[in-house]
Each structure stands twice: as structure tokens, then as C-alpha cells.
N, CA, C and O atoms as a GROMACS GRO file, in nm:
protein
  636
    1UNK      N    1   7.179   4.836   4.453
    1UNK     CA    2   7.213   4.893   4.324
    1UNK      C    3   7.160   5.036   4.319
    1UNK      O    4   7.044   5.062   4.348
    2UNK      N    5   7.246   5.126   4.281
    2UNK     CA    6   7.208   5.266   4.274
    2UNK      C    7   7.138   5.297   4.141
    2UNK      O    8   7.162   5.230   4.041
    3UNK      N    9   7.053   5.398   4.142
    3UNK     CA   10   6.977   5.436   4.024
    3UNK      C   11   7.061   5.526   3.932
    3UNK      O   12   7.168   5.573   3.970
    4UNK      N   13   7.008   5.549   3.813
    4UNK     CA   14   7.076   5.638   3.719
    4UNK      C   15   7.079   5.783   3.769
    4UNK      O   16   7.163   5.860   3.724
    5UNK      N   17   6.989   5.820   3.858
    5UNK     CA   18   6.992   5.953   3.918
    5UNK      C   19   7.096   5.962   4.031
    5UNK      O   20   7.157   6.066   4.051
    6UNK      N   21   7.114   5.853   4.103
    6UNK     CA   22   7.207   5.852   4.217
    6UNK      C   23   7.354   5.846   4.174
    6UNK      O   24   7.440   5.903   4.240
    7UNK      N   25   7.382   5.778   4.065
    7UNK     CA   26   7.522   5.758   4.024
    7UNK      C   27   7.596   5.889   3.996
    7UNK      O   28   7.708   5.905   4.043
    8UNK      N   29   7.539   5.984   3.920
    8UNK     CA   30   7.613   6.110   3.899
    8UNK      C   31   7.630   6.191   4.028
    8UNK      O   32   7.731   6.259   4.047
    9UNK      N   33   7.531   6.183   4.117
    9UNK     CA   34   7.545   6.253   4.246
    9UNK      C   35   7.655   6.189   4.328
    9UNK      O   36   7.731   6.259   4.396
   10UNK      N   37   7.665   6.056   4.324
   10UNK     CA   38   7.773   5.986   4.393
   10UNK      C   39   7.909   6.027   4.337
   10UNK      O   40   8.003   6.050   4.412
   11UNK      N   41   7.919   6.036   4.205
   11UNK     CA   42   8.046   6.076   4.143
   11UNK      C   43   8.086   6.216   4.188
   11UNK      O   44   8.203   6.240   4.218
   12UNK      N   45   7.991   6.307   4.192
   12UNK     CA   46   8.020   6.445   4.236
   12UNK      C   47   8.060   6.448   4.384
   12UNK      O   48   8.152   6.520   4.422
   13UNK      N   49   7.992   6.370   4.465
   13UNK     CA   50   8.025   6.365   4.607
   13UNK      C   51   8.163   6.303   4.629
   13UNK      O   52   8.240   6.351   4.712
   14UNK      N   53   8.194   6.198   4.555
   14UNK     CA   54   8.326   6.135   4.569
   14UNK      C   55   8.436   6.232   4.530
   14UNK      O   56   8.540   6.238   4.596
   15UNK      N   57   8.415   6.307   4.424
   15UNK     CA   58   8.514   6.405   4.380
   15UNK      C   59   8.533   6.512   4.488
   15UNK      O   60   8.646   6.545   4.523
   16UNK      N   61   8.423   6.565   4.542
   16UNK     CA   62   8.432   6.667   4.648
   16UNK      C   63   8.498   6.610   4.774
   16UNK      O   64   8.577   6.678   4.839
   17UNK      N   65   8.464   6.486   4.807
   17UNK     CA   66   8.523   6.424   4.926
   17UNK      C   67   8.673   6.402   4.910
   17UNK      O   68   8.749   6.420   5.005
   18UNK      N   69   8.715   6.364   4.791
   18UNK     CA   70   8.859   6.343   4.767
   18UNK      C   71   8.935   6.475   4.771
   18UNK      O   72   9.048   6.480   4.818
   19UNK      N   73   8.874   6.582   4.721
   19UNK     CA   74   8.937   6.714   4.731
   19UNK      C   75   8.950   6.756   4.877
   19UNK      O   76   9.053   6.812   4.917
   20UNK      N   77   8.846   6.731   4.956
   20UNK     CA   78   8.852   6.763   5.100
   20UNK      C   79   8.956   6.677   5.171
   20UNK      O   80   9.023   6.723   5.263
   21UNK      N   81   8.968   6.552   5.129
   21UNK     CA   82   9.068   6.464   5.188
   21UNK      C   83   9.208   6.521   5.167
   21UNK      O   84   9.290   6.519   5.258
   22UNK      N   85   9.235   6.571   5.047
   22UNK     CA   86   9.366   6.631   5.018
   22UNK      C   87   9.390   6.754   5.105
   22UNK      O   88   9.503   6.778   5.150
   23UNK      N   89   9.285   6.832   5.129
   23UNK     CA   90   9.300   6.957   5.204
   23UNK      C   91   9.304   6.937   5.355
   23UNK      O   92   9.370   7.013   5.426
   24UNK      N   93   9.234   6.835   5.406
   24UNK     CA   94   9.217   6.822   5.551
   24UNK      C   95   9.269   6.691   5.609
   24UNK      O   96   9.296   6.683   5.729
   25UNK      N   97   9.285   6.589   5.525
   25UNK     CA   98   9.326   6.458   5.576
   25UNK      C   99   9.210   6.368   5.614
   25UNK      O  100   9.230   6.250   5.640
   26UNK      N  101   9.088   6.423   5.618
   26UNK     CA  102   8.972   6.340   5.653
   26UNK      C  103   8.946   6.241   5.540
   26UNK      O  104   8.930   6.283   5.425
   27UNK      N  105   8.943   6.110   5.569
   27UNK     CA  106   8.924   6.011   5.463
   27UNK      C  107   8.795   6.035   5.384
   27UNK      O  108   8.688   6.056   5.441
   28UNK      N  109   8.808   6.032   5.253
   28UNK     CA  110   8.693   6.052   5.165
   28UNK      C  111   8.586   5.946   5.191
   28UNK      O  112   8.468   5.971   5.168
   29UNK      N  113   8.627   5.829   5.237
   29UNK     CA  114   8.530   5.722   5.262
   29UNK      C  115   8.425   5.763   5.364
   29UNK      O  116   8.305   5.744   5.341
   30UNK      N  117   8.468   5.820   5.475
   30UNK     CA  118   8.369   5.857   5.577
   30UNK      C  119   8.282   5.971   5.528
   30UNK      O  120   8.162   5.976   5.557
   31UNK      N  121   8.342   6.062   5.452
   31UNK     CA  122   8.265   6.174   5.399
   31UNK      C  123   8.157   6.126   5.303
   31UNK      O  124   8.042   6.167   5.314
   32UNK      N  125   8.193   6.039   5.210
   32UNK     CA  126   8.096   5.989   5.112
   32UNK      C  127   7.989   5.906   5.181
   32UNK      O  128   7.871   5.918   5.147
   33UNK      N  129   8.027   5.822   5.274
   33UNK     CA  130   7.927   5.740   5.344
   33UNK      C  131   7.828   5.829   5.420
   33UNK      O  132   7.708   5.805   5.416
   34UNK      N  133   7.879   5.930   5.489
   34UNK     CA  134   7.789   6.019   5.562
   34UNK      C  135   7.703   6.099   5.464
   34UNK      O  136   7.584   6.119   5.489
   35UNK      N  137   7.761   6.145   5.355
   35UNK     CA  138   7.684   6.215   5.253
   35UNK      C  139   7.568   6.128   5.205
   35UNK      O  140   7.454   6.174   5.200
   36UNK      N  141   7.596   6.002   5.170
   36UNK     CA  142   7.492   5.912   5.119
   36UNK      C  143   7.381   5.891   5.220
   36UNK      O  144   7.262   5.897   5.186
   37UNK      N  145   7.419   5.868   5.344
   37UNK     CA  146   7.320   5.841   5.448
   37UNK      C  147   7.241   5.966   5.485
   37UNK      O  148   7.118   5.961   5.496
   38UNK      N  149   7.310   6.076   5.504
   38UNK     CA  150   7.244   6.198   5.551
   38UNK      C  151   7.158   6.265   5.443
   38UNK      O  152   7.058   6.329   5.475
   39UNK      N  153   7.196   6.250   5.318
   39UNK     CA  154   7.124   6.320   5.211
   39UNK      C  155   7.039   6.228   5.123
   39UNK      O  156   6.978   6.274   5.026
   40UNK      N  157   7.034   6.101   5.156
   40UNK     CA  158   6.961   6.008   5.068
   40UNK      C  159   7.023   6.004   4.930
   40UNK      O  160   6.955   6.015   4.829
   41UNK      N  161   7.157   5.986   4.929
   41UNK     CA  162   7.234   5.980   4.805
   41UNK      C  163   7.220   6.110   4.726
   41UNK      O  164   7.214   6.109   4.603
   42UNK      N  165   7.216   6.221   4.797
   42UNK     CA  166   7.213   6.351   4.733
   42UNK      C  167   7.075   6.402   4.698
   42UNK      O  168   7.062   6.511   4.642
   43UNK      N  169   6.972   6.326   4.729
   43UNK     CA  170   6.836   6.368   4.695
   43UNK      C  171   6.785   6.480   4.785
   43UNK      O  172   6.698   6.558   4.745
   44UNK      N  173   6.838   6.489   4.905
   44UNK     CA  174   6.792   6.591   5.000
   44UNK      C  175   6.913   6.664   5.057
   44UNK      O  176   6.987   6.612   5.140
   45UNK      N  177   6.930   6.786   5.010
   45UNK     CA  178   7.040   6.871   5.058
   45UNK      C  179   6.992   7.016   5.059
   45UNK      O  180   7.038   7.098   4.980
   46UNK      N  181   6.898   7.047   5.149
   46UNK     CA  182   6.845   7.184   5.152
   46UNK      C  183   6.956   7.286   5.175
   46UNK      O  184   7.035   7.274   5.269
   47UNK      N  185   6.959   7.387   5.089
   47UNK     CA  186   7.062   7.491   5.094
   47UNK      C  187   7.202   7.428   5.095
   47UNK      O  188   7.291   7.474   5.167
   48UNK      N  189   7.220   7.324   5.016
   48UNK     CA  190   7.348   7.253   5.001
   48UNK      C  191   7.398   7.188   5.130
   48UNK      O  192   7.516   7.153   5.138
   49UNK      N  193   7.314   7.172   5.229
   49UNK     CA  194   7.354   7.105   5.353
   49UNK      C  195   7.319   6.957   5.341
   49UNK      O  196   7.207   6.916   5.370
   50UNK      N  197   7.415   6.879   5.296
   50UNK     CA  198   7.390   6.737   5.273
   50UNK      C  199   7.430   6.649   5.392
   50UNK      O  200   7.420   6.527   5.385
   51UNK      N  201   7.476   6.711   5.501
   51UNK     CA  202   7.518   6.634   5.618
   51UNK      C  203   7.431   6.659   5.741
   51UNK      O  204   7.456   6.601   5.846
   52UNK      N  205   7.331   6.742   5.729
   52UNK     CA  206   7.250   6.774   5.846
   52UNK      C  207   7.329   6.852   5.950
   52UNK      O  208   7.309   6.834   6.070
   53UNK      N  209   7.419   6.939   5.904
   53UNK     CA  210   7.502   7.017   5.996
   53UNK      C  211   7.415   7.124   6.061
   53UNK      O  212   7.353   7.206   5.993
   54UNK      N  213   7.412   7.122   6.192
   54UNK     CA  214   7.332   7.219   6.266
   54UNK      C  215   7.398   7.357   6.257
   54UNK      O  216   7.517   7.368   6.228
   55UNK      N  217   7.320   7.460   6.281
   55UNK     CA  218   7.371   7.597   6.270
   55UNK      C  219   7.483   7.619   6.371
   55UNK      O  220   7.490   7.554   6.475
   56UNK      N  221   7.570   7.713   6.338
   56UNK     CA  222   7.682   7.749   6.424
   56UNK      C  223   7.704   7.899   6.409
   56UNK      O  224   7.658   7.957   6.311
   57UNK      N  225   7.772   7.961   6.503
   57UNK     CA  226   7.790   8.107   6.498
   57UNK      C  227   7.851   8.153   6.366
   57UNK      O  228   7.953   8.101   6.321
   58UNK      N  229   7.787   8.252   6.305
   58UNK     CA  230   7.838   8.312   6.182
   58UNK      C  231   7.790   8.247   6.054
   58UNK      O  232   7.822   8.298   5.946
   59UNK      N  233   7.716   8.139   6.061
   59UNK     CA  234   7.671   8.072   5.938
   59UNK      C  235   7.533   8.123   5.897
   59UNK      O  236   7.458   8.178   5.977
   60UNK      N  237   7.501   8.101   5.769
   60UNK     CA  238   7.365   8.121   5.722
   60UNK      C  239   7.282   8.008   5.781
   60UNK      O  240   7.333   7.897   5.798
   61UNK      N  241   7.155   8.034   5.812
   61UNK     CA  242   7.074   7.930   5.875
   61UNK      C  243   6.943   7.906   5.801
   61UNK      O  244   6.899   7.987   5.720
   62UNK      N  245   6.884   7.793   5.832
   62UNK     CA  246   6.753   7.754   5.781
   62UNK      C  247   6.687   7.668   5.889
   62UNK      O  248   6.755   7.593   5.959
   63UNK      N  249   6.556   7.678   5.902
   63UNK     CA  250   6.481   7.597   5.998
   63UNK      C  251   6.419   7.481   5.923
   63UNK      O  252   6.348   7.499   5.824
   64UNK      N  253   6.447   7.360   5.971
   64UNK     CA  254   6.398   7.239   5.905
   64UNK      C  255   6.340   7.142   6.007
   64UNK      O  256   6.380   7.141   6.124
   65UNK      N  257   6.246   7.063   5.962
   65UNK     CA  258   6.194   6.953   6.043
   65UNK      C  259   6.293   6.838   6.037
   65UNK      O  260   6.351   6.811   5.932
   66UNK      N  261   6.313   6.772   6.149
   66UNK     CA  262   6.407   6.660   6.154
   66UNK      C  263   6.351   6.552   6.245
   66UNK      O  264   6.264   6.578   6.329
   67UNK      N  265   6.401   6.430   6.226
   67UNK     CA  266   6.366   6.319   6.314
   67UNK      C  267   6.495   6.269   6.375
   67UNK      O  268   6.593   6.242   6.305
   68UNK      N  269   6.495   6.257   6.508
   68UNK     CA  270   6.614   6.213   6.579
   68UNK      C  271   6.575   6.116   6.689
   68UNK      O  272   6.464   6.122   6.743
   69UNK      N  273   6.669   6.027   6.722
   69UNK     CA  274   6.649   5.940   6.837
   69UNK      C  275   6.680   6.020   6.962
   69UNK      O  276   6.790   6.072   6.978
   70UNK      N  277   6.582   6.030   7.050
   70UNK     CA  278   6.600   6.098   7.179
   70UNK      C  279   6.547   6.005   7.286
   70UNK      O  280   6.431   5.964   7.284
   71UNK      N  281   6.634   5.971   7.379
   71UNK     CA  282   6.599   5.876   7.486
   71UNK      C  283   6.543   5.746   7.429
   71UNK      O  284   6.448   5.689   7.482
   72UNK      N  285   6.604   5.699   7.319
   72UNK     CA  286   6.569   5.570   7.261
   72UNK      C  287   6.446   5.570   7.172
   72UNK      O  288   6.409   5.464   7.121
   73UNK      N  289   6.382   5.684   7.152
   73UNK     CA  290   6.262   5.690   7.069
   73UNK      C  291   6.281   5.794   6.958
   73UNK      O  292   6.347   5.896   6.977
   74UNK      N  293   6.222   5.767   6.843
   74UNK     CA  294   6.227   5.861   6.732
   74UNK      C  295   6.131   5.976   6.760
   74UNK      O  296   6.014   5.955   6.792
   75UNK      N  297   6.182   6.097   6.748
   75UNK     CA  298   6.100   6.215   6.771
   75UNK      C  299   6.121   6.315   6.658
   75UNK      O  300   6.230   6.324   6.602
   76UNK      N  301   6.016   6.389   6.626
   76UNK     CA  302   6.026   6.494   6.526
   76UNK      C  303   6.040   6.628   6.596
   76UNK      O  304   5.976   6.655   6.697
   77UNK      N  305   6.129   6.713   6.537
   77UNK     CA  306   6.153   6.845   6.594
   77UNK      C  307   6.184   6.944   6.482
   77UNK      O  308   6.216   6.904   6.370
   78UNK      N  309   6.175   7.072   6.515
   78UNK     CA  310   6.218   7.179   6.426
   78UNK      C  311   6.351   7.230   6.480
   78UNK      O  312   6.360   7.266   6.597
   79UNK      N  313   6.455   7.233   6.396
   79UNK     CA  314   6.587   7.278   6.439
   79UNK      C  315   6.647   7.372   6.336
   79UNK      O  316   6.605   7.376   6.221
   80UNK      N  317   6.745   7.448   6.382
   80UNK     CA  318   6.819   7.537   6.294
   80UNK      C  319   6.939   7.461   6.236
   80UNK      O  320   7.018   7.402   6.310
   81UNK      N  321   6.950   7.465   6.105
   81UNK     CA  322   7.060   7.399   6.034
   81UNK      C  323   7.138   7.503   5.955
   81UNK      O  324   7.086   7.609   5.920
   82UNK      N  325   7.263   7.471   5.927
   82UNK     CA  326   7.346   7.559   5.845
   82UNK      C  327   7.298   7.556   5.700
   82UNK      O  328   7.242   7.456   5.654
   83UNK      N  329   7.321   7.667   5.631
   83UNK     CA  330   7.294   7.677   5.488
   83UNK      C  331   7.427   7.713   5.421
   83UNK      O  332   7.503   7.794   5.473
   84UNK      N  333   7.454   7.653   5.305
   84UNK     CA  334   7.581   7.672   5.236
   84UNK      C  335   7.558   7.723   5.095
   84UNK      O  336   7.456   7.692   5.032
   85UNK      N  337   7.653   7.801   5.044
   85UNK     CA  338   7.644   7.854   4.909
   85UNK      C  339   7.670   7.746   4.804
   85UNK      O  340   7.622   7.756   4.691
   86UNK      N  341   7.746   7.641   4.841
   86UNK     CA  342   7.779   7.536   4.743
   86UNK      C  343   7.800   7.403   4.815
   86UNK      O  344   7.818   7.398   4.937
   87UNK      N  345   7.798   7.296   4.737
   87UNK     CA  346   7.828   7.164   4.789
   87UNK      C  347   7.971   7.159   4.843
   87UNK      O  348   7.996   7.099   4.948
   88UNK      N  349   8.063   7.222   4.771
   88UNK     CA  350   8.203   7.224   4.816
   88UNK      C  351   8.216   7.290   4.953
   88UNK      O  352   8.293   7.244   5.037
   89UNK      N  353   8.142   7.398   4.975
   89UNK     CA  354   8.145   7.466   5.106
   89UNK      C  355   8.094   7.373   5.216
   89UNK      O  356   8.148   7.371   5.326
   90UNK      N  357   7.991   7.296   5.185
   90UNK     CA  358   7.936   7.203   5.283
   90UNK      C  359   8.037   7.092   5.315
   90UNK      O  360   8.056   7.057   5.432
   91UNK      N  361   8.100   7.037   5.212
   91UNK     CA  362   8.199   6.932   5.234
   91UNK      C  363   8.316   6.984   5.317
   91UNK      O  364   8.367   6.914   5.404
   92UNK      N  365   8.359   7.106   5.289
   92UNK     CA  366   8.469   7.166   5.365
   92UNK      C  367   8.430   7.183   5.512
   92UNK      O  368   8.509   7.153   5.602
   93UNK      N  369   8.308   7.231   5.536
   93UNK     CA  370   8.261   7.249   5.674
   93UNK      C  371   8.255   7.114   5.746
   93UNK      O  372   8.296   7.103   5.862
   94UNK      N  373   8.204   7.014   5.678
   94UNK     CA  374   8.195   6.879   5.736
   94UNK      C  375   8.335   6.829   5.776
   94UNK      O  376   8.354   6.776   5.885
   95UNK      N  377   8.430   6.845   5.685
   95UNK     CA  378   8.566   6.798   5.713
   95UNK      C  379   8.626   6.874   5.831
   95UNK      O  380   8.688   6.813   5.918
   96UNK      N  381   8.608   7.004   5.834
   96UNK     CA  382   8.663   7.085   5.944
   96UNK      C  383   8.594   7.053   6.076
   96UNK      O  384   8.657   7.059   6.182
   97UNK      N  385   8.467   7.020   6.069
   97UNK     CA  386   8.394   6.982   6.190
   97UNK      C  387   8.461   6.863   6.258
   97UNK      O  388   8.477   6.860   6.380
   98UNK      N  389   8.500   6.766   6.178
   98UNK     CA  390   8.560   6.644   6.234
   98UNK      C  391   8.709   6.663   6.263
   98UNK      O  392   8.757   6.616   6.366
   99UNK      N  393   8.781   6.730   6.175
   99UNK     CA  394   8.926   6.743   6.196
   99UNK      C  395   8.964   6.851   6.297
   99UNK      O  396   9.069   6.842   6.360
  100UNK      N  397   8.880   6.952   6.312
  100UNK     CA  398   8.912   7.063   6.402
  100UNK      C  399   8.814   7.078   6.519
  100UNK      O  400   8.842   7.153   6.613
  101UNK      N  401   8.702   7.009   6.514
  101UNK     CA  402   8.598   7.026   6.614
  101UNK      C  403   8.634   6.966   6.748
  101UNK      O  404   8.691   6.857   6.756
  102UNK      N  405   8.600   7.037   6.852
  102UNK     CA  406   8.627   6.991   6.989
  102UNK      C  407   8.561   6.856   7.018
  102UNK      O  408   8.620   6.770   7.084
  103UNK      N  409   8.440   6.839   6.970
  103UNK     CA  410   8.366   6.714   6.997
  103UNK      C  411   8.432   6.591   6.937
  103UNK      O  412   8.412   6.480   6.985
  104UNK      N  413   8.512   6.611   6.832
  104UNK     CA  414   8.575   6.500   6.762
  104UNK      C  415   8.725   6.493   6.785
  104UNK      O  416   8.794   6.412   6.722
  105UNK      N  417   8.777   6.576   6.874
  105UNK     CA  418   8.922   6.585   6.894
  105UNK      C  419   8.985   6.450   6.928
  105UNK      O  420   9.089   6.415   6.872
  106UNK      N  421   8.925   6.376   7.018
  106UNK     CA  422   8.982   6.246   7.057
  106UNK      C  423   8.977   6.147   6.940
  106UNK      O  424   9.073   6.074   6.916
  107UNK      N  425   8.865   6.145   6.869
  107UNK     CA  426   8.851   6.054   6.755
  107UNK      C  427   8.953   6.088   6.647
  107UNK      O  428   9.015   5.998   6.589
  108UNK      N  429   8.971   6.217   6.620
  108UNK     CA  430   9.065   6.258   6.516
  108UNK      C  431   9.208   6.227   6.558
  108UNK      O  432   9.290   6.185   6.476
  109UNK      N  433   9.240   6.249   6.684
  109UNK     CA  434   9.375   6.218   6.733
  109UNK      C  435   9.404   6.068   6.720
  109UNK      O  436   9.514   6.030   6.680
  110UNK      N  437   9.307   5.984   6.754
  110UNK     CA  438   9.326   5.839   6.740
  110UNK      C  439   9.345   5.801   6.594
  110UNK      O  440   9.428   5.716   6.561
  111UNK      N  441   9.268   5.863   6.505
  111UNK     CA  442   9.282   5.832   6.363
  111UNK      C  443   9.420   5.874   6.313
  111UNK      O  444   9.485   5.798   6.240
  112UNK      N  445   9.464   5.991   6.350
  112UNK     CA  446   9.594   6.039   6.303
  112UNK      C  447   9.708   5.948   6.352
  112UNK      O  448   9.809   5.934   6.285
  113UNK      N  449   9.690   5.889   6.469
  113UNK     CA  450   9.794   5.801   6.523
  113UNK      C  451   9.792   5.663   6.457
  113UNK      O  452   9.897   5.605   6.429
  114UNK      N  453   9.672   5.609   6.433
  114UNK     CA  454   9.661   5.471   6.387
  114UNK      C  455   9.611   5.455   6.242
  114UNK      O  456   9.628   5.349   6.183
  115UNK      N  457   9.552   5.558   6.186
  115UNK     CA  458   9.492   5.552   6.052
  115UNK      C  459   9.397   5.433   6.037
  115UNK      O  460   9.397   5.364   5.935
  116UNK      N  461   9.316   5.412   6.141
  116UNK     CA  462   9.218   5.304   6.143
  116UNK      C  463   9.081   5.362   6.106
  116UNK      O  464   9.014   5.422   6.190
  117UNK      N  465   9.040   5.344   5.980
  117UNK     CA  466   8.915   5.401   5.931
  117UNK      C  467   8.795   5.346   6.007
  117UNK      O  468   8.703   5.421   6.039
  118UNK      N  469   8.796   5.217   6.036
  118UNK     CA  470   8.682   5.158   6.106
  118UNK      C  471   8.665   5.217   6.246
  118UNK      O  472   8.553   5.241   6.292
  119UNK      N  473   8.775   5.241   6.314
  119UNK     CA  474   8.768   5.304   6.446
  119UNK      C  475   8.720   5.448   6.434
  119UNK      O  476   8.643   5.494   6.518
  120UNK      N  477   8.765   5.519   6.332
  120UNK     CA  478   8.720   5.656   6.311
  120UNK      C  479   8.568   5.660   6.288
  120UNK      O  480   8.499   5.744   6.345
  121UNK      N  481   8.519   5.569   6.206
  121UNK     CA  482   8.375   5.562   6.182
  121UNK      C  483   8.300   5.540   6.313
  121UNK      O  484   8.202   5.610   6.340
  122UNK      N  485   8.345   5.446   6.393
  122UNK     CA  486   8.279   5.418   6.521
  122UNK      C  487   8.285   5.539   6.614
  122UNK      O  488   8.185   5.574   6.677
  123UNK      N  489   8.400   5.602   6.622
  123UNK     CA  490   8.416   5.718   6.711
  123UNK      C  491   8.331   5.837   6.666
  123UNK      O  492   8.268   5.903   6.748
  124UNK      N  493   8.330   5.864   6.536
  124UNK     CA  494   8.251   5.976   6.484
  124UNK      C  495   8.102   5.948   6.502
  124UNK      O  496   8.027   6.038   6.540
  125UNK      N  497   8.059   5.826   6.476
  125UNK     CA  498   7.918   5.791   6.487
  125UNK      C  499   7.864   5.816   6.627
  125UNK      O  500   7.749   5.859   6.644
  126UNK      N  501   7.945   5.791   6.727
  126UNK     CA  502   7.901   5.811   6.866
  126UNK      C  503   7.865   5.956   6.894
  126UNK      O  504   7.778   5.984   6.977
  127UNK      N  505   7.932   6.048   6.827
  127UNK     CA  506   7.910   6.190   6.850
  127UNK      C  507   7.814   6.249   6.746
  127UNK      O  508   7.728   6.330   6.781
  128UNK      N  509   7.828   6.209   6.622
  128UNK     CA  510   7.759   6.271   6.509
  128UNK      C  511   7.609   6.241   6.507
  128UNK      O  512   7.529   6.329   6.475
  129UNK      N  513   7.572   6.120   6.540
  129UNK     CA  514   7.434   6.076   6.517
  129UNK      C  515   7.367   6.027   6.644
  129UNK      O  516   7.431   5.978   6.737
  130UNK      N  517   7.236   6.041   6.643
  130UNK     CA  518   7.156   5.986   6.753
  130UNK      C  519   7.112   5.844   6.722
  130UNK      O  520   7.066   5.774   6.812
  131UNK      N  521   7.126   5.800   6.599
  131UNK     CA  522   7.089   5.665   6.558
  131UNK      C  523   7.189   5.565   6.615
  131UNK      O  524   7.308   5.575   6.586
  132UNK      N  525   7.144   5.469   6.695
  132UNK     CA  526   7.237   5.376   6.759
  132UNK      C  527   7.308   5.281   6.662
  132UNK      O  528   7.408   5.219   6.701
  133UNK      N  529   7.261   5.268   6.540
  133UNK     CA  530   7.326   5.180   6.443
  133UNK      C  531   7.388   5.259   6.327
  133UNK      O  532   7.407   5.205   6.218
  134UNK      N  533   7.417   5.384   6.350
  134UNK     CA  534   7.471   5.473   6.248
  134UNK      C  535   7.603   5.420   6.190
  134UNK      O  536   7.620   5.419   6.068
  135UNK      N  537   7.693   5.378   6.274
  135UNK     CA  538   7.823   5.329   6.225
  135UNK      C  539   7.805   5.209   6.132
  135UNK      O  540   7.872   5.201   6.029
  136UNK      N  541   7.717   5.119   6.166
  136UNK     CA  542   7.691   5.004   6.080
  136UNK      C  543   7.635   5.044   5.945
  136UNK      O  544   7.668   4.983   5.843
  137UNK      N  545   7.551   5.145   5.944
  137UNK     CA  546   7.496   5.195   5.818
  137UNK      C  547   7.607   5.254   5.731
  137UNK      O  548   7.609   5.232   5.610
  138UNK      N  549   7.698   5.329   5.792
  138UNK     CA  550   7.810   5.385   5.715
  138UNK      C  551   7.896   5.273   5.656
  138UNK      O  552   7.937   5.280   5.540
  139UNK      N  553   7.923   5.171   5.736
  139UNK     CA  554   8.004   5.059   5.687
  139UNK      C  555   7.936   4.987   5.571
  139UNK      O  556   8.003   4.945   5.476
  140UNK      N  557   7.805   4.972   5.578
  140UNK     CA  558   7.731   4.906   5.469
  140UNK      C  559   7.742   4.986   5.340
  140UNK      O  560   7.757   4.928   5.232
  141UNK      N  561   7.734   5.117   5.350
  141UNK     CA  562   7.748   5.202   5.232
  141UNK      C  563   7.888   5.186   5.173
  141UNK      O  564   7.903   5.173   5.051
  142UNK      N  565   7.988   5.188   5.258
  142UNK     CA  566   8.126   5.175   5.211
  142UNK      C  567   8.155   5.039   5.148
  142UNK      O  568   8.247   5.026   5.067
  143UNK      N  569   8.079   4.939   5.185
  143UNK     CA  570   8.098   4.805   5.129
  143UNK      C  571   8.044   4.792   4.987
  143UNK      O  572   8.072   4.693   4.919
  144UNK      N  573   7.968   4.890   4.942
  144UNK     CA  574   7.908   4.884   4.808
  144UNK      C  575   8.014   4.905   4.701
  144UNK      O  576   8.094   4.998   4.708
  145UNK      N  577   8.013   4.818   4.602
  145UNK     CA  578   8.111   4.826   4.493
  145UNK      C  579   8.101   4.960   4.419
  145UNK      O  580   8.203   5.016   4.380
  146UNK      N  581   7.980   5.012   4.400
  146UNK     CA  582   7.964   5.138   4.329
  146UNK      C  583   8.029   5.254   4.405
  146UNK      O  584   8.082   5.347   4.343
  147UNK      N  585   8.026   5.249   4.535
  147UNK     CA  586   8.089   5.353   4.617
  147UNK      C  587   8.240   5.342   4.605
  147UNK      O  588   8.309   5.443   4.587
  148UNK      N  589   8.292   5.222   4.615
  148UNK     CA  590   8.437   5.202   4.602
  148UNK      C  591   8.486   5.244   4.464
  148UNK      O  592   8.594   5.304   4.452
  149UNK      N  593   8.409   5.214   4.361
  149UNK     CA  594   8.446   5.253   4.225
  149UNK      C  595   8.446   5.405   4.210
  149UNK      O  596   8.539   5.462   4.153
  150UNK      N  597   8.344   5.471   4.262
  150UNK     CA  598   8.336   5.617   4.254
  150UNK      C  599   8.454   5.683   4.324
  150UNK      O  600   8.510   5.780   4.274
  151UNK      N  601   8.491   5.631   4.440
  151UNK     CA  602   8.606   5.686   4.512
  151UNK      C  603   8.736   5.663   4.436
  151UNK      O  604   8.821   5.752   4.428
  152UNK      N  605   8.753   5.544   4.380
  152UNK     CA  606   8.874   5.513   4.304
  152UNK      C  607   8.886   5.604   4.182
  152UNK      O  608   8.995   5.652   4.151
  153UNK      N  609   8.775   5.627   4.112
  153UNK     CA  610   8.778   5.716   3.994
  153UNK      C  611   8.807   5.860   4.036
  153UNK      O  612   8.882   5.930   3.968
  154UNK      N  613   8.749   5.903   4.145
  154UNK     CA  614   8.771   6.040   4.192
  154UNK      C  615   8.918   6.059   4.231
  154UNK      O  616   8.976   6.164   4.205
  155UNK      N  617   8.976   5.959   4.293
  155UNK     CA  618   9.117   5.969   4.332
  155UNK      C  619   9.210   5.973   4.210
  155UNK      O  620   9.317   6.033   4.215
  156UNK      N  621   9.168   5.910   4.102
  156UNK     CA  622   9.248   5.911   3.979
  156UNK      C  623   9.222   6.038   3.898
  156UNK      O  624   9.290   6.063   3.798
  157UNK      N  625   9.124   6.117   3.941
  157UNK     CA  626   9.090   6.238   3.867
  157UNK      C  627   8.992   6.218   3.755
  157UNK      O  628   8.972   6.306   3.671
  158UNK      N  629   8.929   6.100   3.752
  158UNK     CA  630   8.833   6.070   3.647
  158UNK      C  631   8.690   6.072   3.695
  158UNK      O  632   8.599   6.035   3.621
  159UNK      N  633   8.668   6.115   3.821
  159UNK     CA  634   8.534   6.106   3.878
  159UNK      C  635   8.441   6.215   3.842
  159UNK      O  636   8.326   6.215   3.887
   0.00000   0.00000   0.00000
């Protein structure tokens, strides 16, 4: 059950994800699930980076401490992450990363051919995260009634 602080953040994320879905074709479901997992339901989004997007050429950057699975063990490191002017900019970058990014080209091509969301989640998880159970975590988030309701309202324009 989500808290009264998490619900409005979920509604805003669902709305942004649905707008990105219209612009890019990336399913809002994967965007919202990754947003929830990566940002702690919107509680942690330094410089509007709610997906943990690492720095890339031409972006604003910030140095942050992170924990990642490396060689099967959790390790802490300092890394450069992207900084965004707005949540919408971050969602757009996330969508373009998956729909246009070289690392996700095969996953995106398979999704466009079959429109299999579960396969897309599995394929993206293999590249996006170092956590070996990342895909399962995304699926658990998507199974939540509050998430499904937020997405349905956002798609109707009431989110």
C-alpha cells in the first residue's frame, strides 16, 4: 500500500510516462515501474534524475554515491550521473535511451515486432541494471492495483 506522499508522485509519474509513451512508443508501464524502483517512488530524484541515468556527452552532470552489484557483490562507488532541468526532460531521456539507444536496440526491435511487455522488461533489465532480480521487481510494481489505476487515469487524461 502506497503512502499519501507516494500517491501524488505516482500520479505525476504516470502522467509523464503516458505522455512519453505517445511521443516514443515506450510503454508507460515499464517507465513507471522503473521510476518507482529507481527513485523510491519519487522520494529520491537528485537534479530530476529519477532513473539513475549515468552521464552522457553534452548533459549536465552530478557526482553521486551509488550501490551496484559488481561480480555478484554489492559495492558502493562514486559515479557521474545526468542532471535534468525537469522531470519531463528525465522521462524523455529515459524513453529515448531505450527506444534509440544502441544497448537496447535488439530489445526494442523485439518489442516493436511482438509488443510483448514482459519480454521487454526482461530484455531491458539485463542491460539496465546490475541487480539480478531487477525484472522481477519491476513486475511486482506493475502488479500493484494502485499503479494500474494511476496508469489508467493518466491514459484517460485524469491523472
